[in-house]
C-alpha positions as CSV (number, residue, x, y, z in Angstrom):
1,M,123.8,160.9,160.6
2,S,127.5,160.7,159.4
3,D,128.5,158.8,156.3
4,G,130.7,156.6,158.5
5,V,127.8,155.4,160.6
6,S,125.6,154.8,157.6
7,S,128.2,152.8,155.7
8,T,128.8,150.6,158.7
9,A,125.1,149.7,158.9
10,E,125.1,148.9,155.2
11,K,128.3,146.9,155.4
12,I,127.2,144.4,158.1
13,G,123.7,144.1,156.6
14,V,121.6,144.4,159.7
15,R,117.8,145.0,159.5
16,L,116.4,144.7,163.0
17,L,112.8,145.2,162.2
18,S,112.6,142.0,160.1
19,D,110.9,138.6,160.4
20,E,114.3,136.9,160.5
21,V,115.4,138.9,163.6
22,F,112.0,138.6,165.3
23,L,112.2,134.8,165.0
24,D,115.8,134.5,166.2
25,P,117.6,137.7,167.2
26,Y,120.7,136.2,168.7
27,P,122.9,135.8,165.6
28,T,122.2,139.4,164.8
29,Y,123.0,140.4,168.4
30,A,126.3,138.6,168.1
31,L,127.2,140.3,164.9
32,L,126.4,143.7,166.4
33,R,128.3,143.0,169.6
34,D,131.4,142.1,167.5
35,K,131.2,144.5,164.5
36,S,129.1,147.5,165.6
37,P,128.5,147.7,169.4
38,A,127.2,151.2,169.0
39,H,125.0,150.9,166.0
40,W,122.8,153.5,164.3
41,D,119.5,152.2,163.0
42,A,117.6,154.5,160.7
43,Q,114.3,152.7,160.9
44,L,114.3,152.8,164.8
45,N,115.7,156.3,164.6
46,G,118.2,155.5,167.4
47,W,121.4,153.9,168.5
48,V,121.5,150.2,169.4
49,L,123.9,149.0,172.2
50,T,124.5,145.3,172.6
51,R,127.5,144.7,174.9
52,Y,126.9,143.8,178.5
53,D,129.0,146.6,180.0
54,D,127.4,149.3,177.9
55,V,123.8,148.1,178.5
56,Y,124.4,147.6,182.3
57,G,126.1,150.9,182.7
58,A,123.4,152.8,180.8
59,L,120.6,151.1,182.8
60,R,122.2,152.4,186.0
61,D,123.0,155.9,184.7
62,H,119.7,157.6,184.7
63,G,121.3,161.0,184.6
64,T,122.8,160.5,181.1
65,F,120.3,157.9,179.8
66,S,116.9,159.3,180.7
67,S,113.6,157.4,180.8
68,R,111.7,160.4,179.4
69,R,111.6,159.0,175.9
70,I,107.9,158.5,175.0
71,G,107.8,161.5,172.6
72,L,110.7,160.0,170.5
73,L,109.2,156.5,170.6
74,A,105.9,157.8,169.3
75,A,107.6,159.7,166.5
76,R,109.4,156.7,165.0
77,G,108.6,155.9,161.5
78,G,106.3,158.9,161.1
79,A,103.8,157.5,163.7
80,D,100.3,159.0,163.7
81,P,100.4,162.6,165.1
82,S,96.6,162.6,165.6
83,E,94.8,163.5,168.8
84,P,94.6,159.9,170.0
85,M,98.4,159.6,169.6
86,R,99.0,162.9,171.5
87,Q,96.7,161.6,174.2
88,F,98.8,158.4,174.2
89,I,102.0,160.4,174.7
90,R,100.4,162.5,177.5
91,L,99.2,159.4,179.5
92,A,102.3,157.3,178.9
93,S,104.5,160.2,180.1
94,G,103.2,159.4,183.6
95,W,104.2,155.8,183.6
96,M,106.9,154.8,186.1
97,W,109.2,153.5,183.3
98,M,109.0,156.9,181.5
99,L,110.0,158.9,184.6
100,D,113.4,159.9,186.2
101,P,114.1,160.5,189.8
102,P,112.8,162.1,191.9
103,E,109.4,161.8,190.2
104,H,110.0,158.1,189.5
105,A,110.8,157.3,193.2
106,R,107.6,159.1,194.4
107,V,105.3,157.1,192.0
108,R,107.1,153.8,192.5
109,K,106.9,154.0,196.3
110,L,103.2,154.7,196.1
111,M,102.7,151.9,193.5
112,N,104.7,149.3,195.4
113,Q,101.6,148.0,197.2
114,G,101.2,144.4,196.4
115,F,104.7,143.8,195.1
116,S,106.8,143.8,198.4
117,P,108.4,140.5,199.3
118,R,105.7,140.0,202.0
119,D,102.9,140.7,199.5
120,V,104.4,138.2,197.0
121,R,104.7,135.5,199.7
122,N,101.0,136.1,200.6
123,L,100.1,135.4,197.0
124,E,101.9,132.1,196.8
125,P,98.9,129.9,197.9
126,L,96.7,131.6,195.2
127,V,99.4,131.1,192.5
128,Q,100.0,127.5,193.6
129,E,96.3,126.8,193.4
130,I,96.1,128.3,189.9
131,V,99.1,126.3,188.7
132,T,97.9,123.1,190.2
133,D,94.4,123.4,188.6
134,L,95.9,124.1,185.2
135,V,98.3,121.1,185.4
136,D,95.4,118.9,186.5
137,V,93.6,119.7,183.3
138,M,96.7,119.1,181.1
139,V,97.5,115.8,182.8
140,E,94.0,114.6,182.0
141,Q,94.2,115.9,178.4
142,G,97.6,114.2,177.6
143,E,98.3,116.7,174.8
144,F,97.9,120.5,175.0
145,D,99.5,123.8,174.0
146,L,101.7,125.2,176.7
147,I,101.1,128.8,175.6
148,P,97.3,129.3,175.7
149,D,96.7,126.4,178.1
150,F,99.4,127.4,180.7
151,S,101.8,130.3,180.0
152,Y,99.0,132.7,179.2
153,S,96.6,131.4,181.8
154,V,98.8,131.5,184.9
155,P,99.6,135.3,184.8
156,A,96.1,136.2,183.5
157,L,94.4,134.4,186.3
158,V,96.9,135.7,188.9
159,L,96.5,139.3,187.7
160,C,92.7,139.2,187.6
161,A,92.8,138.0,191.2
162,L,95.4,140.5,192.2
163,Y,93.4,143.4,190.7
164,G,90.1,142.0,191.7
165,L,88.9,141.8,188.1
166,P,86.4,139.3,186.6
167,R,88.1,136.3,185.0
168,S,85.8,136.8,182.0
169,D,87.6,140.1,181.2
170,A,91.0,138.5,180.8
171,P,90.8,138.0,177.0
172,L,89.8,141.6,176.4
173,I,92.6,142.9,178.7
174,T,95.1,140.6,176.9
175,Q,94.0,142.0,173.5
176,W,94.6,145.6,174.7
177,C,97.9,144.7,176.3
178,D,99.2,143.0,173.1
179,T,98.3,146.0,170.9
180,I,100.1,148.5,173.2
181,K,103.1,146.2,173.5
182,V,103.6,145.7,169.8
183,F,103.7,149.5,169.2
184,L,106.1,150.3,172.1
185,G,108.2,147.2,171.3
186,G,109.0,148.2,167.7
187,A,106.6,146.8,165.2
188,P,107.6,146.2,161.5
189,D,105.2,149.0,160.5
190,L,105.7,151.5,163.3
191,A,103.3,154.1,161.9
192,A,100.4,151.6,161.3
193,S,100.7,150.2,164.9
194,G,100.4,153.6,166.5
195,G,96.7,154.2,166.0
196,P,95.5,150.9,167.4
197,A,97.9,151.3,170.4
198,A,96.4,154.7,171.2
199,E,92.9,153.3,170.9
200,S,93.7,150.4,173.2
201,L,95.2,152.7,175.7
202,Q,92.1,154.8,175.8
203,H,89.9,151.7,176.2
204,M,92.0,150.4,179.1
205,M,92.0,153.8,180.8
206,T,88.2,153.9,180.6
207,Y,88.0,150.4,182.0
208,L,90.4,151.0,184.9
209,T,88.8,154.4,185.7
210,D,85.5,152.6,186.2
211,V,87.3,149.9,188.4
212,I,88.9,152.7,190.5
213,A,85.6,154.5,191.0
214,E,84.0,151.2,192.1
215,R,86.8,150.6,194.6
216,R,86.4,154.1,196.1
217,R,82.7,153.3,196.6
218,S,83.2,149.8,197.9
219,P,86.8,149.0,198.7
220,K,87.8,145.3,199.1
221,D,90.2,143.9,201.7
222,D,92.6,142.1,199.5
223,D,92.9,143.5,196.0
224,L,95.6,145.8,194.6
225,V,93.3,148.5,193.3
226,S,91.7,149.0,196.7
227,R,95.1,149.3,198.4
228,L,96.4,151.7,195.8
229,V,93.2,153.9,196.0
230,Q,94.0,154.3,199.7
231,A,97.8,154.4,199.5
232,E,99.5,157.5,200.9
233,E,103.1,158.3,201.7
234,N,103.9,161.3,204.0
235,G,100.7,163.0,203.0
236,D,101.2,162.4,199.3
237,R,99.0,160.2,197.1
238,L,98.6,159.6,193.4
239,D,96.1,161.7,191.5
240,E,93.4,159.9,189.5
241,E,95.3,159.9,186.2
242,E,98.6,158.8,187.7
243,L,96.9,155.9,189.5
244,C,95.0,154.8,186.4
245,S,97.9,155.0,184.0
246,N,100.3,153.2,186.3
247,L,97.8,150.4,187.1
248,L,97.6,150.0,183.3
249,L,101.4,149.9,183.1
250,L,101.7,147.3,185.9
251,L,99.0,145.2,184.2
252,V,100.7,145.2,180.8
253,A,104.3,144.8,182.0
254,T,103.6,142.1,184.6
255,F,101.4,140.1,182.3
256,E,103.7,140.1,179.3
257,T,106.8,139.3,181.4
258,S,105.3,136.4,183.1
259,I,103.8,134.8,179.9
260,D,107.1,134.8,178.1
261,L,109.2,133.8,181.1
262,L,107.1,130.6,181.2
263,G,106.9,130.0,177.5
264,N,110.4,130.8,176.5
265,G,111.8,129.0,179.5
266,L,109.8,125.8,178.9
267,L,110.9,125.8,175.2
268,G,114.6,126.2,176.2
269,L,114.5,123.5,178.9
270,L,112.6,121.0,176.8
271,T,114.8,121.4,173.8
272,Q,118.0,121.2,175.9
273,R,116.7,118.0,177.5
274,E,119.6,117.4,179.8
275,Q,118.7,120.6,181.7
276,W,115.1,119.4,182.1
277,D,116.4,116.0,183.4
278,L,118.6,117.8,185.9
279,L,115.7,119.9,187.1
280,K,113.3,117.1,187.7
281,A,116.0,115.1,189.5
282,D,116.9,117.9,191.9
283,P,114.1,120.4,192.7
284,S,116.5,122.6,194.6
285,L,117.8,123.8,191.2
286,V,114.4,125.5,190.3
287,P,115.4,129.0,191.5
288,G,118.6,128.8,189.5
289,A,116.7,127.5,186.5
290,V,114.3,130.5,186.6
291,E,117.3,132.9,186.6
292,E,119.0,131.0,183.8
293,V,116.0,130.9,181.4
294,L,115.5,134.6,182.1
295,R,119.2,135.2,181.0
296,Y,119.1,132.8,178.1
297,D,115.9,134.0,176.3
298,G,114.3,136.8,178.3
299,P,110.8,138.1,177.7
300,V,111.9,141.8,177.5
301,Q,114.7,142.0,174.9
302,L,115.5,145.7,175.1
303,T,114.9,149.0,176.9
304,H,115.0,152.5,175.4
305,R,116.5,155.6,176.8
306,L,116.9,159.3,175.8
307,V,120.4,160.6,175.9
308,T,120.7,163.9,177.9
309,Q,124.3,164.8,176.8
310,D,126.7,163.8,174.1
311,V,128.4,160.4,174.6
312,E,131.4,158.9,172.9
313,L,131.1,155.1,172.7
314,H,133.1,152.7,170.5
315,G,134.2,155.5,168.2
316,R,130.7,156.8,167.7
317,R,129.2,160.1,168.9
318,I,125.8,159.7,170.4
319,E,124.2,163.1,170.5
320,Q,122.1,164.7,173.2
321,G,118.4,164.2,172.4
322,Q,118.9,160.9,170.6
323,L,117.2,157.6,171.4
324,V,119.2,154.6,172.5
325,Y,118.1,151.0,172.5
326,L,119.7,149.0,175.3
327,V,119.5,145.4,174.1
328,R,119.2,143.3,177.2
329,G,118.8,140.1,175.3
330,A,122.2,140.7,173.6
331,A,123.9,141.7,176.9
332,N,122.7,138.5,178.5
333,R,124.5,136.5,175.8
334,D,127.7,138.5,175.8
335,P,130.6,136.0,176.1
336,A,132.7,138.7,177.9
337,K,130.2,138.3,180.8
338,F,128.8,134.8,180.6
339,S,130.7,131.6,179.6
340,D,129.1,129.5,176.9
341,P,126.2,132.0,176.8
342,D,124.2,130.3,174.0
343,R,123.3,127.3,176.1
344,I,121.2,126.9,179.2
345,D,123.1,125.9,182.4
346,I,120.8,125.8,185.4
347,R,123.8,125.3,187.6
348,R,125.5,128.5,186.3
349,K,127.4,130.4,189.0
350,E,127.7,133.6,187.0
351,T,125.2,136.2,188.1
352,G,124.2,139.7,186.9
353,H,121.8,139.2,184.0
354,V,119.8,142.2,183.0
355,A,116.6,140.4,181.9
356,L,114.6,142.3,184.6
357,G,116.5,145.5,184.2
358,A,119.0,147.2,186.6
359,G,119.1,150.4,188.6
360,V,116.1,152.4,189.7
361,H,113.9,150.9,187.0
362,Y,114.4,147.3,188.1
363,C,111.2,145.4,187.4
364,I,108.7,146.1,190.1
365,G,107.0,142.8,189.4
366,A,110.2,140.7,189.5
367,G,109.4,138.9,192.7
368,L,105.9,137.9,191.4
369,A,107.3,136.7,188.0
370,R,110.0,134.7,189.7
371,M,107.5,133.1,192.1
372,E,105.2,132.2,189.2
373,G,108.1,130.7,187.3
374,A,109.4,128.7,190.2
375,L,105.9,127.2,191.1
376,A,105.3,126.4,187.5
377,L,108.6,124.6,186.9
378,T,108.2,122.7,190.1
379,E,104.7,121.6,189.4
380,L,105.4,120.6,185.8
381,S,108.7,118.7,186.5
382,T,107.1,116.9,189.4
383,R,103.7,116.0,187.9
384,M,104.8,115.6,184.3
385,P,108.5,114.6,184.4
386,D,108.3,113.1,180.9
387,L,106.8,116.4,179.4
388,Q,107.9,116.7,175.8
389,L,107.3,118.8,172.7
390,I,105.2,117.3,169.9
391,G,107.6,116.8,167.0
392,D,105.1,117.0,164.1
393,R,103.5,120.2,165.6
394,P,106.3,122.7,165.7
395,H,106.2,125.7,168.0
396,R,105.6,129.2,166.5
397,W,106.9,132.6,167.7
398,R,104.7,135.6,167.8
399,A,107.4,137.5,165.9
400,D,105.6,140.8,165.8
401,N,108.0,143.3,167.6
402,L,111.6,143.7,168.6
403,Q,111.2,144.4,172.4
404,F,108.9,141.6,173.7
405,R,109.9,138.1,172.7
406,G,107.5,135.2,173.1
407,L,105.8,132.2,171.6
408,A,102.3,132.0,170.1
409,T,102.2,128.2,170.3
410,L,104.1,125.4,172.0
411,P,102.4,122.0,171.5
412,A,103.4,119.4,174.1
413,A,102.4,116.1,175.6
414,S,102.6,114.8,179.2
415,G,104.6,111.8,177.9
416,R,102.5,109.3,179.7
417,G,100.2,106.6,178.4
C-alpha cells in the first residue's frame, strides 16, 4: 500500500476494530466521510467506503464490486488455514450473498419460498400471537430486559415456527449464529474467531442436514424446509449442500437482523422520547418509524465486496482483487443524503436508506423483519405507552464485531404501578 494512504490513516487516527468504535461507530464514520472517504484499513486488509453515493453505487454495481469475497474474508488477520476453515470457505461460497448473477439469481429464486409478500402476510397472525404473548408477560412483570425477554425472543420463536424446529433448540441455534456472525463481521481478533466459526458452521450443517432428511421422509404442510425440499423452477432444484448452506444463511441473517432492528430501534425511540410520544399518539406512523430506526441505527452496519477491476475514488486507487467494506451505517447518516441525520425523525420524508442493502442482494427477509418491527412497535406503544428505560441499570452493547450492531441488555419498565 502506498505511503500516501498509510500516512492518511495514521494522521486521522482511526482504528475500526476497537471497543470505542464497536460501542459507538458514528463519530468515526463522520470523520471518515469527511477526511478519508476511501480509506485503507490494514487490519481489515481492505478499503472502507463511508459516503452514501459511493456505498449505494457499489451495492448496485455487482460487475465491479463482486460478492465472491469469502476467501479474502477468511484470510484477514492470518485466519486459521486449517481444514475446518477450508471447509468453511467451501460451504460459505455457496451462500446467496457470496454469489454474483446469474448464479445468485438462480439460488435466490429457488430460496424465495416463504419470503414473498403473500408468505409474509400469511405469517402475520403467528407473529402477532408471539408478540402479544411476550408483551403479556412483560406487562405482568413490570420490569424486564427488552433484549432477552423480547428482541431475541420474537425472531427466535418466529424462525423456529417458520422452519418447523423445536423451540427448545433456539438457544443452541442462537449460539451457533452468534459465533459465525462475529467472525464474518470483523472481530477484534480475526484469527482467533475463525476456528470457532468454522466449528459452528459444521454443527449447523449437520443439524440442518438431519432436518432436511426428516422433511424428505415426512414433509409438513406449512414449514419453510418442507417447501424448499420440494422447490423447483423450470426443472432446476437446489442440490443438498446448496439447500443446507442457504437455509443456514437465511437463519443467521434473518435472526440477527430482526433482533437488532427491535433492540436498536427501541433504544433510539425511548431515548429520543418525543419520537416515542409521537408514535403512541398516532399508530399510522409505525411503518415510517420502522424505516427510520433502520436508517438511524441499523443492525447490519456494513457489507463487503471484492473489486474486479481497478477503481479510482476520491484520489485513491482501489486495485483489482482487493476487498472493499461498504459501510451502510455511515451512508445512512450522510448529511449529503439525509437532513439532520444523527436524530430520529419518524415523520422523515427522505427515503433511500441502505440498511437492508440495495440491488440484487437486497435483504430477502426484509418483509418479515419489517412486519416483526411494525407489530412489535404497535403492541408495545399501545399496551405499554409509558414504557421507559431503567435509569440505574444502563443498557449494554454486545460490542464484539464491526458488521453487526446490537445490544446485549436493555433494562426497562412498563411505567405503570
